[in-house]
C-alpha positions in Angstrom: 0.0 0.0 0.0 1.3 3.4 -0.9 1.6 6.0 1.8 -0.5 9.1 1.0 1.7 12.1 0.2 0.1 14.3 2.9 0.9 11.7 5.6 4.4 11.3 4.3 4.9 15.1 4.4 3.6 15.2 8.0 6.1 12.5 9.1 9.0 14.3 7.4 8.0 17.5 9.3 7.8 15.6 12.5 11.2 14.0 11.8 12.7 17.4 11.2 11.5 18.7 14.5 12.7 15.6 16.4 16.1 15.8 14.7 16.6 19.4 15.7 15.7 18.6 19.3 18.1 15.7 19.8 21.0 17.1 17.8 22.5 18.5 21.0 22.3 15.0 22.7 24.2 13.0 20.1 27.6 13.8 21.6 26.5 12.3 24.9 25.4 8.9 23.5 28.8 7.4 23.1 29.6 7.9 26.8 29.8 4.9 29.2 26.5 3.6 30.5 27.2 5.0 33.9 27.0 8.5 32.5 23.7 10.1 33.4 21.3 11.1 30.7 21.4 14.9 29.9 19.1 16.9 32.1 17.0 19.6 30.6 18.3 22.1 33.1 21.8 21.7 31.9 23.5 23.6 29.0 23.6 20.5 26.8 19.9 19.7 27.1 17.2 20.1 24.4 15.7 23.5 24.0 12.8 24.5 26.3 10.8 25.3 23.2 10.8 21.7 22.1 7.9 20.8 19.9 8.1 17.1 20.7 4.9 15.6 22.0 5.9 12.1 23.4 3.6 9.2 24.4 4.8 5.9 25.9 2.7 2.8 25.4 3.3 -0.7 26.7 3.8 -3.0 29.6 5.9 -3.2 32.7 9.2 -2.8 30.9 8.2 0.8 30.3 6.4 1.3 33.6 9.5 1.2 35.8 8.0 -1.2 38.3 9.2 -1.6 41.8 8.1 -4.4 44.1 5.4 -2.2 45.6 4.4 0.2 42.9 1.4 -1.7 41.6 -0.3 -1.7 45.0 -1.5 1.9 44.7 -2.9 4.3 42.1 -4.4 2.7 39.1 -2.5 -0.6 39.6 -0.2 -0.1 36.5 2.8 0.4 38.7 4.4 3.3 36.8 7.2 5.1 38.5 9.6 8.0 37.6 12.3 5.4 37.1 10.8 4.0 33.9 12.7 4.6 30.7 10.0 6.8 29.1 10.4 9.4 31.9 14.2 9.5 31.3 13.7 9.8 27.5 11.2 12.7 28.1 13.7 14.4 30.4 16.6 14.0 28.0 14.6 15.4 25.0 13.1 18.3 27.0 9.7 17.5 25.4 6.9 19.9 25.1 4.5 17.3 26.5 4.8 13.7 27.8 2.3 11.0 28.7 3.0 7.5 29.7 0.2 4.9 30.0 2.5 1.9 30.2 1.0 -0.6 32.5 2.2 -3.7 34.2 0.6 -6.8 32.7 -0.5 -5.2 29.5 -0.9 -7.2 26.4 -1.3 -6.1 22.8 -5.1 -5.8 23.0 -4.8 -3.5 26.0 -2.9 -1.0 23.8 -5.3 -0.8 20.9 -8.5 -2.7 21.5 -9.8 -2.5 25.1 -9.3 -1.2 28.6 -7.2 -3.3 31.0 -8.0 -4.7 34.4 -5.0 -4.0 36.6 -3.4 -5.9 39.5 -5.3 -4.0 42.2 -8.7 -4.4 40.6 -8.9 -1.0 38.8 -9.6 -0.7 35.1 -7.7 1.7 32.9 -8.7 2.8 29.4 -7.3 1.5 26.1 -3.8 3.0 25.8 -4.2 4.5 22.3 -6.9 6.8 23.7 -4.1 9.3 24.8 -2.7 9.6 21.3 -3.4 12.8 19.3 -2.9 13.8 15.7 -0.1 16.1 16.9 1.8 13.4 18.8 5.3 13.4 17.3 7.0 10.5 19.2 5.7 7.1 20.4 7.6 4.3 22.0 6.0 0.9 22.3 7.1 -2.0 24.6 4.6 -4.8 24.4 4.3 -8.4 23.5 6.2 -10.3 26.2 3.0 -11.0 28.2 1.2 -12.1 25.0 3.6 -15.0 24.5 4.3 -15.6 28.2 8.0 -15.4 27.5 9.2 -16.6 30.8 7.2 -19.8 30.4 9.4 -20.5 27.4 12.8 -19.9 29.0 11.6 -21.7 32.1 12.0 -24.9 30.2 15.7 -24.4 30.6 15.7 -23.4 34.2 16.8 -25.8 36.9 16.3 -25.0 40.6 19.0 -27.4 41.8 22.5 -25.8 41.4 24.8 -27.7 39.1 22.1 -29.7 37.4 21.5 -29.5 33.6 17.9 -29.2 32.5 19.0 -30.1 28.9 16.3 -28.1 27.3 18.5 -28.1 24.1 17.3 -31.7 23.6 13.6 -30.9 24.2 11.9 -31.8 20.8 8.8 -29.8 21.7 10.6 -26.5 22.5 11.3 -25.2 18.9 7.7 -25.7 17.9 6.5 -23.9 21.1 8.7 -21.0 20.3 7.7 -20.8 16.7 4.0 -20.9 17.4 4.1 -18.1 20.0 6.3 -15.9 17.9 4.0 -16.3 15.0 1.1 -15.1 17.2 3.2 -12.2 18.4 4.0 -11.1 14.8 0.4 -10.9 14.0 -0.4 -9.0 17.1 2.4 -6.5 16.7 1.2 -5.7 13.2 -2.3 -5.0 14.6 -0.9 -2.8 17.4 1.3 -0.8 15.1 -1.5 -0.2 12.6 -3.7 1.0 15.4 -1.0 3.4 16.8 -0.4 4.8 13.3 -4.1 5.4 12.8 -4.3 7.5 16.0 -0.9 9.3 15.5 -0.3 9.4 11.8 2.6 12.0 12.1 4.5 10.3 14.9 7.9 8.8 14.8 7.3 5.3 16.1 9.9 3.2 18.0 9.5 -0.4 18.9 11.6 -1.3 21.9 13.2 -4.8 21.8 13.0 -7.4 24.5 16.5 -8.8 24.8 19.2 -8.4 27.5 17.8 -10.4 30.4 20.2 -13.3 30.2 23.8 -13.5 29.0 26.1 -16.2 27.5 26.3 -18.2 30.8 23.9 -19.0 33.6 24.5 -18.1 37.3 22.9 -19.5 40.5 19.9 -17.6 41.8 19.5 -15.2 38.9 19.8 -17.3 35.7 19.6 -20.9 36.8 20.3 -22.6 33.5 23.4 -24.6 32.5 26.1 -23.1 30.2 25.1 -25.8 27.7 21.5 -24.6 27.6 22.5 -20.9 27.5 22.6 -20.9 23.7 18.9 -22.0 23.7 17.9 -19.1 25.9 20.0 -16.6 23.8 18.6 -18.1 20.6 15.0 -17.5 21.8 15.7 -13.8 22.5 17.4 -13.4 19.1 14.2 -14.8 17.4 12.0 -12.7 19.6 13.9 -9.5 18.7 13.8 -10.6 15.1 10.0 -10.5 15.3 10.0 -7.0 16.8 12.5 -5.8 14.1 10.5 -7.3 11.3 7.2 -5.8 12.6 8.8 -2.4 13.0 10.1 -2.5 9.4 6.7 -3.4 8.0 5.2 -0.5 9.9 7.9 2.0 8.9 8.9 2.3 12.6 12.3 2.2 14.2 13.6 -0.7 16.3 15.5 -0.2 19.6 17.9 -3.1 20.0 18.0 -3.3 23.8 19.7 -6.7 23.7 22.7 -5.4 21.8 23.0 -2.4 24.2 22.7 -4.6 27.2 25.6 -6.9 26.5 27.6 -7.3 29.8 24.6 -6.0 31.8 22.4 -9.1 32.0 21.0 -10.4 35.2 24.3 -12.2 36.2 26.1 -8.9 36.3 27.0 -7.2 39.6 24.3 -5.1 41.4 24.4 -1.6 39.9 25.7 -3.0 36.6 22.9 -5.3 35.7 20.1 -3.9 33.6 17.6 -6.7 34.5 16.8 -8.7 37.5 16.9 -12.5 37.2 14.4 -15.0 38.5 14.2 -13.4 41.9 13.5 -9.8 43.0 16.5 -7.5 43.5 17.3 -3.8 44.0 13.6 -3.2 44.9 12.5 -4.5 41.5 10.4 -7.6 40.7 12.0 -10.6 39.0 12.8 -10.3 35.3 12.3 -6.6 35.0 14.5 -3.6 34.3 16.5 -2.3 37.2 17.1 1.5 37.5 20.3 1.1 35.6 18.5 -0.9 33.0 15.8 1.8 32.5 18.6 4.3 32.1 20.3 2.1 29.6 17.1 1.5 27.6 16.5 5.3 27.6 19.9 5.9 26.1 19.3 3.2 23.5 15.9 4.9 22.6 17.5 8.3 22.2 20.4 6.9 20.2 18.0 4.9 17.9 16.0 8.1 17.4 19.1 10.0 16.5 20.2 7.4 14.0 16.7 6.9 12.4 16.5 10.6 11.6 19.9 11.1 10.0 
């Protein structure tokens, strides 16, 4: 299908605005991951007159969950530590809304409201999008395929034991089936987002980085021999996100590549994700504060590259 010229022109205009806003940040993006994101109050921040109107959609990866944050409010668990807040701060946006919600699936973004963990109900996420929205990030899909239930086939609670999931004949088919479902759902979500925000620059945030090339007791309890199976699953998963982003004319944020060396087996303060148990005040298998900062940097870097 050909893109209408008017919509294409709007996207080019939106891209020009975003490129001007982030130009002052590019020099900061090659710094070490421990370097804080630029603050709008500093001399290297984006202009206060920014015309960027940013909306964050998705699940708990974007919500910035803590172990207690879903107990109050609307039950979505959003905190100021989520990567969207850090992106908004770095870009000095004119407006920012996040409706990311713990437990969200694709349908909660575009089709229906969501019942949250504390019994509240929140509206469909795309309701906050407007024709003048210029930037949208999307982190969704992990709950749709119950991703941990897949890698759990490789987990072994007894230290030193080998689950040998690499020899499980049913696992490849399970992965293929769930990823096929995810592909279809992502296409649906991205089409719905585009319909509500036709001028926006869209970024699909990948799902890699949780686990590294080796297991470790307590955080990543799988054998080194099974580690390639876990890594292979995440490569396939991110391949689905990348392909869906390309079909929709969106950018893809490769969190897995950015997170190398910062998986759940890394030292506290260095790891971007918790493993199979809570740590640093964060639930299991979720971004840590360092992880949210790393993801935010990856988002801004991808945005810069996609507009040059």
